[in-house]
C-alpha positions, -999 to +999 in steps of 0.1 A: +093+495-330+115+523-320+136+543-345+168+527-332+153+492-334+141+499-370+176+510-380+191+479-365+165+458-382+173+472-416+210+467-410+204+431-398+185+423-430+217+430-449+235+402-431+237+367-446+212+341-434+239+325-413+248+358-397+211+366-390+207+332-374+238+338-352+224+372-342+190+357-334+205+331-311+227+357-294+197+380-289+174+352-277+201+340-252+205+375-239+169+376-229+168+343-211+171+342-173+200+327-155+180+296-147+170+271-174+144+257-150+108+267-152+087+278-123+057+260-109+035+287-123+050+284-158+046+247-157+010+250-146+003+275-174+019+252-200-002+223-188-034+244-189-027+255-224-020+220-235-053+208-220-071+236-238-054+225-271-064+189-266-100+200-259-102+222-290-074+213-315-092+231-343-086+265-327-049+264-338-037+295-357-010+289-382+023+307-375+021+323-410-011+340-401+001+351-366+033+365-382+013+384-408-010+400-383+020+410-361+038+426-390+006+445-400+003+458-364+039+470-363+036+491-394 
């Protein structure tokens, strides 16, 4: 995380939960493309991943673990 992003992150943590949620939505929407439609490649990728999941459903990693690992890497 850049220094600027870290400062913004600390400031965002001081917001109320509702304000953080509003900020999250605004940031997420700012990253989306102009089109809400997915490409053929994106659809194929999603179908492939779903088939992989159906074949090996026990390979799921809980979000809590993923988040913890990502946070550890960003420190």
